C-alpha positions in Angstrom: 242.1 131.6 299.9 239.3 128.8 299.8 239.5 125.9 302.4 238.1 123.6 299.8 238.7 123.0 296.0 235.4 121.5 295.2 231.7 121.4 296.6 230.2 118.1 296.1 226.3 117.9 296.1 224.0 114.9 297.1 220.9 114.9 294.8 217.8 113.6 296.5 216.7 115.6 299.3 219.7 118.0 299.0 219.4 119.5 295.5 215.7 118.2 294.8 212.6 117.4 296.9 212.7 113.8 295.8 212.9 112.1 299.0 209.3 113.1 299.7 208.4 112.0 296.2 210.2 108.5 296.9 208.4 108.5 300.4 204.9 108.9 298.4 205.8 106.1 296.1 206.8 103.8 298.8 203.3 104.4 300.6 201.9 103.6 296.9 203.7 100.4 296.9 202.4 99.5 300.5 199.0 99.8 299.4 199.4 98.2 296.0 201.5 95.2 297.4 200.1 95.1 300.9 203.6 95.2 302.2 204.5 96.3 306.0 206.1 99.6 304.8 206.6 102.3 307.5 208.2 105.7 307.5 211.1 104.4 309.6 211.8 101.7 306.9 211.6 104.7 304.3 213.9 106.9 306.2 216.5 104.2 306.8 216.6 103.8 302.9 217.4 107.5 302.3 220.9 107.8 300.6 221.3 104.1 300.0 221.8 102.2 296.8 219.5 99.2 296.3 222.4 97.0 297.2 223.2 98.7 300.4 219.6 98.6 301.4 219.5 95.0 301.5 219.9 94.6 305.3 217.0 97.1 305.6 214.8 94.9 303.4 215.9 91.6 305.3 214.6 93.4 308.5 211.2 94.9 307.2 210.0 92.7 304.4 208.4 89.2 304.2 210.7 86.5 302.6 208.5 86.1 299.7 208.2 89.7 298.6 209.1 90.3 294.8 211.9 93.1 295.2 212.0 93.2 291.4 208.3 93.8 290.8 208.1 96.2 293.8 211.0 98.4 292.8 209.5 98.6 289.0 206.3 99.8 290.5 207.8 102.2 292.7 209.8 103.8 289.9 206.8 104.0 287.6 205.0 106.1 290.3 208.0 108.5 290.9 208.2 108.8 287.1 204.7 109.6 287.0 204.9 112.4 289.5 208.1 113.8 288.1 206.8 114.0 284.5 203.8 115.8 285.6 205.6 118.1 288.3 209.3 118.0 287.6 211.8 117.0 290.2 211.0 119.8 292.5 214.3 121.8 293.2 215.0 123.2 296.5 216.1 126.6 295.3 216.9 128.3 292.3 220.0 125.8 291.5 221.4 128.0 288.6 221.8 130.7 290.7 223.2 128.9 293.6 225.8 127.2 291.2 226.6 130.5 289.7 227.4 132.1 293.2 229.5 129.0 294.0 231.6 129.1 291.0 231.9 133.0 291.4 233.9 132.0 294.7 236.4 130.0 292.7 235.0 126.3 293.5 234.4 123.5 291.3 231.2 121.7 291.4 230.4 117.8 291.7 227.4 115.6 291.9 227.4 112.4 293.9 224.2 110.4 294.2 223.2 106.8 294.9 220.7 107.1 292.1 220.7 105.4 288.8 222.1 107.4 286.2 218.8 107.5 284.2 217.2 109.3 287.2 220.2 111.7 287.4 219.9 112.5 284.0 216.2 113.1 284.0 216.4 115.5 286.9 219.1 117.5 285.6 217.7 117.8 281.8 214.4 118.8 283.2 216.0 121.7 285.1 218.7 122.4 282.3 221.6 121.5 284.5 223.1 119.1 282.5 226.6 121.1 282.2 226.5 122.2 285.8 228.9 119.6 287.2 232.7 118.8 286.7 232.2 115.3 287.7 229.1 113.3 288.2 228.9 110.0 290.1 226.0 107.7 290.3 225.3 104.8 292.7 226.5 102.1 289.8 230.1 103.3 289.9 231.0 101.6 293.3 230.5 98.3 294.9 229.6 99.8 298.3 226.9 102.4 298.6 226.5 105.1 301.4 227.1 104.9 304.3 230.4 103.6 303.1 232.7 106.3 301.8 233.5 104.5 298.4 231.3 106.9 296.4 232.7 110.2 297.7 236.3 108.6 297.4 235.4 107.8 293.8 234.3 111.5 293.3 237.4 112.8 294.7 239.5 110.4 292.5 237.8 111.6 289.5 238.3 115.1 290.4 241.9 114.4 291.0 242.2 115.9 294.3 242.6 114.9 298.0 239.3 114.1 299.9 240.4 116.8 302.4 239.9 119.4 299.8 236.0 118.6 299.3 233.2 119.9 301.1 230.0 117.7 300.8 226.3 118.9 300.9 224.1 116.4 302.3 220.6 115.7 303.8 220.7 112.1 305.3 222.8 110.4 308.0 223.9 107.8 305.7 225.4 110.2 303.2 227.0 112.3 306.1 228.6 109.2 307.4 229.8 108.4 304.0 231.2 111.9 303.2 232.8 112.0 306.8 234.4 108.4 306.5 236.0 109.5 303.1 237.8 112.3 305.0 235.7 115.1 303.7 234.0 118.3 305.7 230.2 117.8 305.1 227.4 120.2 305.9 223.8 119.2 306.5 220.8 120.7 304.7 217.8 119.4 306.8 215.3 117.5 304.7 212.8 114.8 306.2 214.9 113.8 309.1 216.4 115.9 312.0 220.2 115.4 312.8 220.9 113.0 315.7 223.8 113.5 318.2 226.1 111.5 316.0 225.4 113.9 313.0 225.7 116.9 315.0 229.2 115.7 316.2 230.7 115.3 312.7 228.6 117.9 310.6 230.7 121.1 309.9 227.6 123.0 309.7 223.8 122.2 309.8 221.3 124.4 307.9 217.4 124.4 307.4 217.9 125.8 303.8 220.0 125.1 300.9 220.8 128.7 300.1 222.2 129.0 303.6 225.5 127.1 302.7 226.7 130.4 301.0 227.2 131.9 304.3 230.2 129.5 305.1 231.9 128.8 301.9 
């Protein structure tokens, strides 16, 4: 009998190589607006909504920066890349999801992204009907690392959080799932796990397909 009812996937950096696309877009922003954007700044944003990123902006950005203009330019650069190259799936996602469903699990998507970004990625890869539930960053008041977005996913699935296994790549996402009372596996993307992540992750893998070993 399965330990979990549903496998919940983060999107950026977990299913798609979009964190690298985002990183490159932030570097474009740095050059275009002459802003003090560093890799550390970008890494701290991973998994966060724009709202939950405000403390990071306050720490790094000058007081007079135009957040709206910067975000519009960053989105433009990301869309340019994805229209040309696609969202860069980490593996054959159709096969991965088929393997998971064959084991009796439901599948959900839980992302801090706006719904239009989610829809673009899924439609591009013909994955629109792959998930039982999709939760985006606009559906809760507090983004990762707060637990709200994963609790919302469990609510829509009508199951207890303990019946969910989350697949994440970022510390913010892992903390969010853990605080929601869910088991969480890390698939390493841009950042190696620190000691806190190692202490709470159910498993840590280098490749997305490796999760099939333990579900």
